[in-house]
SERO-4910 file (N, C-alpha, C, O; in steps of 0.05 Angstrom, whole numbers):
BEGIN
 pado doro    nc1    nc2    nc3   cac1   cac2   cac3    cc1    cc2    cc3    oc1    oc2    oc3
  Unk    A   -400   -373   -216   -400   -345   -222   -371   -336   -229   -352   -347   -217
  Unk    A   -368   -318   -247   -343   -308   -257   -338   -280   -247   -357   -265   -244
  Unk    A   -313   -273   -243   -307   -245   -235   -309   -227   -259   -302   -234   -281
  Unk    A   -319   -203   -253   -322   -182   -274   -307   -157   -264   -313   -146   -243
  Unk    A   -287   -149   -280   -272   -125   -273   -284   -102   -289   -284   -102   -314
  Unk    A   -293    -82   -274   -306    -58   -287   -286    -36   -289   -275    -27   -268
  Unk    A   -280    -27   -313   -260     -6   -318   -275     19   -329   -290     17   -349
  Unk    A   -270     42   -317   -284     66   -326   -271     77   -351   -251     66   -361
  Unk    A   -283     98   -363   -273    108   -389   -245    118   -387   -231    120   -408
  Unk    A   -235    125   -364   -207    134   -360   -188    112   -356   -164    117   -352
  Unk    A   -197     87   -357   -179     64   -353   -174     56   -324   -157     40   -318
  Unk    A   -190     68   -306   -187     63   -277   -206     40   -269   -230     40   -277
  Unk    A   -196     20   -254   -213     -1   -244   -233     10   -224   -225     22   -204
  Unk    A   -258      7   -230   -280     18   -214   -290     -3   -194   -296      5   -171
  Unk    A   -291    -28   -202   -302    -48   -184   -295    -76   -194   -289    -80   -218
  Unk    A   -297    -95   -176   -295   -124   -183   -321   -136   -173   -326   -136   -149
  Unk    A   -337   -146   -192   -363   -157   -185   -366   -185   -196   -347   -196   -206
  Unk    A   -389   -196   -194   -395   -222   -205   -412   -221   -230   -428   -203   -233
  Unk    A   -407   -240   -248   -425   -242   -271   -430   -272   -276   -414   -289   -268
  Unk    A   -452   -278   -289   -458   -305   -297   -469   -304   -325   -469   -283   -338
  Unk    A   -478   -326   -336   -487   -327   -364   -510   -308   -368   -511   -295   -389
  Unk    A   -529   -306   -349   -552   -288   -352   -543   -259   -353   -552   -244   -370
  Unk    A   -525   -251   -335   -516   -223   -335   -500   -216   -360   -502   -194   -370
  Unk    A   -483   -235   -369   -468   -231   -394   -487   -227   -417   -483   -209   -434
  Unk    A   -507   -245   -419   -526   -244   -442   -541   -217   -442   -544   -204   -463
  Unk    A   -550   -209   -418   -565   -183   -417   -547   -160   -424   -556   -141   -437
  Unk    A   -522   -160   -415   -504   -139   -421   -499   -137   -451   -500   -115   -462
  Unk    A   -493   -160   -463   -487   -160   -492   -512   -152   -508   -510   -139   -528
  Unk    A   -535   -162   -500   -560   -156   -513   -569   -127   -512   -577   -115   -532
  Unk    A   -565   -115   -488   -576    -88   -484   -554    -66   -485   -561    -43   -486
  Unk    A   -529    -74   -485   -507    -54   -485   -505    -39   -459   -491    -19   -457
  Unk    A   -519    -48   -438   -519    -36   -412   -508    -57   -392   -516    -81   -395
  Unk    A   -492    -49   -373   -479    -68   -355   -499    -80   -335   -512    -65   -320
  Unk    A   -501   -107   -334   -516   -122   -314   -497   -139   -298   -479   -151   -309
  Unk    A   -502   -141   -272   -484   -156   -254   -500   -174   -235   -524   -170   -231
  Unk    A   -486   -192   -223   -498   -209   -201   -493   -195   -175   -470   -190   -168
  Unk    A   -514   -188   -161   -512   -174   -135   -502   -194   -114   -513   -216   -111
  Unk    A   -480   -187   -100   -468   -206    -81   -486   -214    -58   -484   -236    -47
  Unk    A   -503   -196    -49   -519   -201    -25   -542   -220    -30   -552   -233    -11
  Unk    A   -552   -222    -55   -575   -239    -60   -574   -256    -85   -592   -272    -91
  Unk    A   -553   -253   -101   -550   -268   -125   -567   -260   -149   -567   -273   -170
  Unk    A   -583   -238   -145   -600   -229   -167   -584   -215   -188   -564   -202   -182
  Unk    A   -593   -217   -213   -581   -202   -235   -595   -176   -239   -619   -175   -245
  Unk    A   -581   -154   -235   -592   -127   -236   -574   -108   -252   -550   -114   -255
  Unk    A   -585    -86   -262   -568    -67   -276   -548    -54   -257   -555    -48   -234
  Unk    A   -523    -51   -266   -502    -39   -249   -509    -10   -243   -517      5   -260
  Unk    A   -506     -3   -218   -512     24   -207   -540     34   -215   -544     58   -219
  Unk    A   -559     16   -216   -586     24   -221   -593     27   -250   -616     34   -256
  Unk    A   -575     23   -268   -581     24   -297   -568     48   -311   -559     67   -298
  Unk    A   -568     47   -337   -558     69   -353   -528     68   -357   -517     87   -369
  Unk    A   -514     48   -347   -485     47   -350   -478     32   -376   -482      8   -377
  Unk    A   -470     47   -396   -465     36   -423   -437     24   -425   -417     35   -415
  Unk    A   -435      1   -439   -410    -13   -442   -397     -7   -469   -410     -8   -489
  Unk    A   -371     -2   -468   -356      1   -493   -346    -26   -503   -346    -30   -527
  Unk    A   -338    -43   -485   -329    -70   -492   -334    -89   -469   -335    -80   -446
  Unk    A   -337   -114   -475   -341   -135   -455   -326   -159   -465   -334   -172   -484
  Unk    A   -303   -164   -453   -286   -186   -464   -276   -204   -442   -271   -196   -420
  Unk    A   -273   -230   -450   -262   -249   -430   -232   -247   -427   -218   -240   -446
  Unk    A   -223   -254   -403   -195   -257   -398   -187   -286   -407   -204   -300   -417
  Unk    A   -163   -294   -402   -155   -321   -409   -173   -342   -396   -179   -341   -372
  Unk    A   -181   -362   -412   -197   -385   -403   -224   -376   -391   -237   -391   -377
  Unk    A   -232   -351   -397   -257   -340   -386   -257   -342   -356   -278   -346   -344
  Unk    A   -233   -340   -343   -232   -340   -314   -243   -314   -302   -250   -313   -279
  Unk    A   -244   -293   -319   -254   -267   -311   -262   -253   -337   -253   -260   -358
  Unk    A   -277   -232   -334   -285   -215   -356   -277   -186   -349   -277   -179   -326
  Unk    A   -272   -171   -370   -268   -142   -366   -288   -127   -382   -293   -133   -406
  Unk    A   -301   -107   -370   -320    -90   -384   -309    -62   -382   -301    -52   -361
  Unk    A   -308    -48   -405   -299    -20   -406   -324     -3   -410   -339     -7   -429
  Unk    A   -328     16   -392   -351     34   -393   -346     57   -412   -323     65   -416
  Unk    A   -368     66   -424   -366     89   -442   -364    115   -426   -376    117   -405
  Unk    A   -350    134   -437   -347    160   -424   -375    173   -420   -391    172   -439
  Unk    A   -379    185   -397   -405    199   -392   -427    180   -385   -450    188   -383
  Unk    A   -421    154   -383   -442    134   -376   -445    133   -346   -427    122   -332
  Unk    A   -466    143   -336   -470    144   -307   -498    134   -300   -518    145   -310
  Unk    A   -499    115   -283   -525    106   -272   -527    117   -244   -508    127   -232
  Unk    A   -551    115   -233   -555    125   -205   -543    105   -186   -547     81   -189
  Unk    A   -529    115   -165   -518     96   -145   -541     80   -133   -562     91   -127
  Unk    A   -536     54   -128   -557     37   -118   -548     18    -97   -562     -1    -91
  Unk    A   -525     22    -85   -516      4    -63   -492    -12    -71   -473     -1    -83
  Unk    A   -490    -38    -63   -466    -53    -67   -457    -53    -96   -474    -54   -114
  Unk    A   -432    -51   -100   -421    -50   -127   -416    -22   -136   -403    -17   -157
  Unk    A   -426     -2   -121   -421     26   -128   -393     33   -120   -385     27    -97
  Unk    A   -378     46   -138   -352     55   -131   -354     83   -119   -370     99   -130
  Unk    A   -340     89    -98   -341    116    -87   -329    136   -107   -310    129   -121
  Unk    A   -341    159   -109   -330    180   -126   -302    186   -116   -297    188    -92
  Unk    A   -283    190   -135   -256    197   -127   -255    223   -112   -238    227    -95
  Unk    A   -273    242   -119   -273    268   -105   -284    266    -77   -279    284    -61
  Unk    A   -299    244    -71   -310    242    -44   -298    218    -28   -308    212     -6
  Unk    A   -278    205    -39   -268    181    -26   -247    187     -5   -240    170     11
  Unk    A   -237    212     -4   -217    219     16   -189    210      7   -170    212     22
  Unk    A   -187    200    -18   -161    191    -29   -151    212    -49   -166    219    -67
  Unk    A   -127    221    -45   -116    240    -64   -105    225    -88   -100    201    -86
  Unk    A   -103    238   -111    -93    225   -135    -65    211   -130    -60    190   -142
  Unk    A    -48    223   -113    -22    212   -108    -25    185    -93     -8    167    -97
  Unk    A    -46    183    -76    -49    158    -60    -65    137    -76    -63    113    -69
  Unk    A    -80    145    -95    -97    127   -109    -81    107   -126    -64    115   -142
  Unk    A    -86     82   -122    -72     61   -136    -93     41   -147    -98     20   -134
  Unk    A   -106     48   -169   -127     30   -179   -116      2   -185    -94     -1   -195
  Unk    A   -132    -17   -177   -124    -45   -183   -111    -59   -160   -108    -83   -160
  Unk    A   -101    -44   -139    -88    -56   -116   -105    -79   -104    -94   -100    -98
  Unk    A   -130    -74   -102   -148    -94    -89   -154   -117   -108   -168   -136   -100
  Unk    A   -144   -116   -133   -150   -138   -152   -128   -158   -154   -132   -180   -164
  Unk    A   -104   -152   -143    -81   -169   -147    -87   -198   -138    -85   -217   -154
  Unk    A    -95   -201   -113   -101   -228   -103   -127   -239   -114   -128   -262   -122
  Unk    A   -149   -223   -114   -175   -234   -124   -173   -243   -154   -189   -260   -161
  Unk    A   -156   -231   -170   -154   -239   -198   -131   -257   -203   -134   -278   -216
  Unk    A   -107   -250   -194    -83   -266   -201    -82   -293   -187    -74   -312   -199
  Unk    A    -89   -294   -162    -88   -319   -148   -106   -340   -160    -98   -363   -165
  Unk    A   -132   -334   -165   -150   -354   -178   -140   -361   -206   -143   -383   -215
  Unk    A   -129   -341   -220   -119   -347   -247    -95   -366   -245    -93   -385   -261
  Unk    A    -77   -362   -226    -54   -380   -222    -65   -408   -215    -54   -428   -225
  Unk    A    -85   -409   -199    -97   -435   -192   -109   -449   -216   -107   -473   -220
  Unk    A   -123   -433   -233   -135   -444   -257   -114   -455   -276   -117   -476   -288
  Unk    A    -92   -440   -279    -70   -449   -297    -59   -475   -287    -54   -493   -302
  Unk    A    -55   -477   -260    -44   -502   -248    -64   -525   -253    -56   -547   -259
  Unk    A    -90   -519   -250   -111   -540   -254   -110   -549   -283   -112   -573   -289
  Unk    A   -107   -530   -302   -106   -538   -330    -82   -556   -336    -84   -574   -352
  Unk    A    -60   -550   -323    -36   -566   -327    -41   -595   -316    -32   -614   -328
  Unk    A    -54   -597   -294    -60   -623   -282    -79   -639   -298    -75   -663   -303
  Unk    A   -101   -626   -307   -123   -641   -320   -122   -641   -351   -133   -658   -363
  Unk    A   -108   -621   -362   -105   -619   -391   -131   -622   -406   -133   -639   -424
  Unk    A   -152   -605   -400   -178   -608   -414   -175   -601   -443   -162   -581   -451
  Unk    A   -189   -616   -460   -188   -611   -488   -202   -585   -495   -222   -577   -483
  Unk    A   -190   -570   -514   -202   -545   -523   -193   -521   -507   -200   -498   -514
  Unk    A   -176   -525   -487   -166   -503   -471   -141   -492   -483   -123   -507   -490
  Unk    A   -139   -465   -486   -115   -453   -496    -91   -459   -478    -69   -463   -487
  Unk    A    -95   -459   -452    -74   -465   -433    -64   -493   -437    -40   -498   -436
  Unk    A    -82   -512   -441    -75   -540   -447    -57   -541   -472    -37   -555   -472
  Unk    A    -65   -526   -492    -50   -525   -517    -21   -516   -512     -2   -528   -522
  Unk    A    -18   -495   -496      9   -485   -489     25   -507   -475     48   -512   -482
  Unk    A     13   -519   -454     28   -540   -439     35   -564   -457     56   -576   -454
  Unk    A     17   -571   -475     22   -595   -492     44   -590   -512     57   -608   -520
  Unk    A     49   -565   -519     71   -558   -537     98   -556   -524    118   -556   -537
  Unk    A     97   -554   -497    122   -555   -482    134   -528   -475    124   -507   -484
  Unk    A    156   -528   -460    169   -504   -450    178   -485   -472    176   -460   -469
  Unk    A    188   -496   -494    197   -478   -516    175   -461   -527    179   -437   -532
  Unk    A    152   -473   -532    129   -458   -542    120   -437   -522    113   -415   -530
  Unk    A    119   -445   -496    110   -426   -476    129   -402   -474    120   -379   -473
  Unk    A    155   -407   -475    175   -385   -475    172   -367   -500    173   -343   -498
  Unk    A    169   -380   -523    166   -365   -548    142   -347   -547    143   -324   -554
  Unk    A    119   -358   -538     94   -343   -537     97   -320   -517     87   -298   -522
  Unk    A    110   -325   -494    115   -303   -474    131   -281   -486    126   -258   -482
  Unk    A    152   -288   -501    169   -268   -515    153   -253   -536    156   -228   -538
  Unk    A    136   -266   -551    119   -252   -571    101   -232   -557     97   -209   -566
  Unk    A     90   -240   -534     72   -221   -519     88   -197   -509     77   -175   -508
  Unk    A    113   -202   -501    130   -179   -491    135   -160   -514    134   -135   -510
  Unk    A    140   -170   -538    145   -153   -561    119   -137   -568    120   -113   -574
  Unk    A     96   -151   -567     71   -137   -573     66   -115   -553     55    -94   -560
  Unk    A     73   -119   -528     70    -98   -508     88    -74   -514     79    -51   -513
  Unk    A    113    -79   -522    131    -58   -528    121    -42   -552    125    -18   -553
  Unk    A    109    -55   -571     99    -42   -596     72    -28   -593     64    -13   -610
  Unk    A     58    -34   -571     31    -23   -567     33      8   -565     52     18   -553
  Unk    A     14     21   -577     16     51   -579     -3     66   -562      3     88   -553
  Unk    A    -27     56   -557    -46     71   -541    -51     57   -514    -45     34   -511
  Unk    A    -63     71   -496    -67     62   -469    -82     35   -468    -73     17   -454
  Unk    A   -104     33   -482   -120      8   -481   -105    -15   -492   -106    -38   -482
  Unk    A    -90    -10   -514    -74    -31   -526    -52    -40   -507    -46    -64   -504
  Unk    A    -39    -21   -493    -18    -27   -474    -30    -44   -451    -18    -64   -443
  Unk    A    -54    -37   -441    -67    -52   -420    -72    -80   -429    -67    -99   -414
  Unk    A    -84    -83   -452    -90   -110   -463    -66   -127   -467    -65   -151   -460
  Unk    A    -45   -115   -478    -20   -130   -483     -6   -137   -457      6   -159   -454
  Unk    A     -7   -119   -437      5   -125   -411    -10   -148   -398      3   -165   -385
  Unk    A    -37   -149   -401    -52   -171   -390    -44   -197   -403    -41   -218   -390
  Unk    A    -41   -197   -430    -33   -221   -445     -5   -230   -435     -1   -254   -431
  Unk    A     13   -211   -432     40   -218   -423     40   -230   -395     53   -250   -389
  Unk    A     24   -218   -377     22   -228   -350     11   -257   -350     22   -274   -335
  Unk    A    -10   -261   -365    -21   -289   -367      0   -309   -376      4   -329   -364
  Unk    A     14   -302   -399     33   -321   -410     57   -324   -391     69   -346   -389
  Unk    A     64   -303   -376     85   -305   -356     77   -325   -334     93   -341   -324
  Unk    A     51   -323   -326     41   -341   -306     41   -370   -315     46   -389   -300
  Unk    A     35   -375   -341     37   -402   -352     66   -411   -351     71   -434   -344
  Unk    A     85   -394   -358    113   -401   -357    122   -407   -329    136   -427   -324
  Unk    A    113   -391   -310    119   -397   -282    109   -424   -273    123   -439   -260
  Unk    A     85   -431   -281     73   -457   -274     90   -479   -287     95   -499   -274
  Unk    A     97   -475   -312    114   -495   -326    140   -500   -312    149   -523   -310
  Unk    A    151   -479   -301    177   -481   -287    174   -488   -257    195   -490   -243
  Unk    A    150   -491   -247    146   -498   -219    151   -475   -200    158   -479   -177
  Unk    A    147   -450   -210    152   -426   -194    125   -414   -187    109   -408   -205
  Unk    A    119   -411   -161     94   -400   -152     94   -370   -156    114   -357   -153
  Unk    A     71   -359   -163     68   -330   -166     76   -316   -140     88   -294   -141
  Unk    A     69   -327   -117     76   -315    -92    106   -312    -88    115   -293    -75
  Unk    A    122   -330   -100    151   -328    -99    161   -303   -114    179   -289   -105
  Unk    A    148   -297   -137    156   -273   -152    147   -248   -137    162   -229   -136
  Unk    A    123   -249   -126    113   -226   -110    131   -221    -86    137   -198    -79
  Unk    A    140   -242    -73    159   -239    -50    185   -227    -59    196   -210    -45
  Unk    A    195   -235    -83    219   -223    -93    216   -193    -99    233   -177    -93
  Unk    A    193   -186   -110    187   -157   -114    186   -142    -88    197   -120    -86
  Unk    A    174   -154    -68    173   -142    -41    201   -138    -29    207   -118    -18
  Unk    A    218   -159    -33    245   -157    -23    260   -134    -36    274   -119    -23
  Unk    A    257   -132    -63    271   -111    -77    261    -84    -70    276    -64    -67
  Unk    A    235    -82    -66    223    -56    -59    231    -47    -31    236    -23    -27
  Unk    A    233    -65    -13    240    -58     15    270    -54     19    278    -43     39
  Unk    A    286    -63      0    315    -61      3    326    -37     -8    350    -33     -7
***
């Protein structure tokens, strides 16, 4: 099963759920979001149905997928996977930090996958391609992604380019033998100092 990051029309992460080939196929076929329910493994419509997708795209190496919901697309709440309404969650906009709960569930497995790709070098993998070209290619590609982020003009483009830069930075870190946790620790040290 693959992680699915659900992003609402405002660009806020609404949920992290599971998807598989069946749920991906149903989503793409019907234009309505289908997910794997964590409690029983069944593939069901997200929030009871009616949640329309604007885009459904894979992250690097298909380690996760991101689905962007269309504005005004609302299904009936149906249990697990439902995001609490911001107006009823008890969280003020100043306290709300969308994505905080995704850092470890998304970045740690992605870092592990990148390390695995470096060890096994499977044919046809983009990450394998980067490692086979060496540190110079990885640095060049990371720099290109940084420039693309700087040049991005709208919110969705910035989000996409930032994700690309983060992925390529993680490949560079793996190439240099630097763990993601080391960088996060450095950020924590700077923040607390």
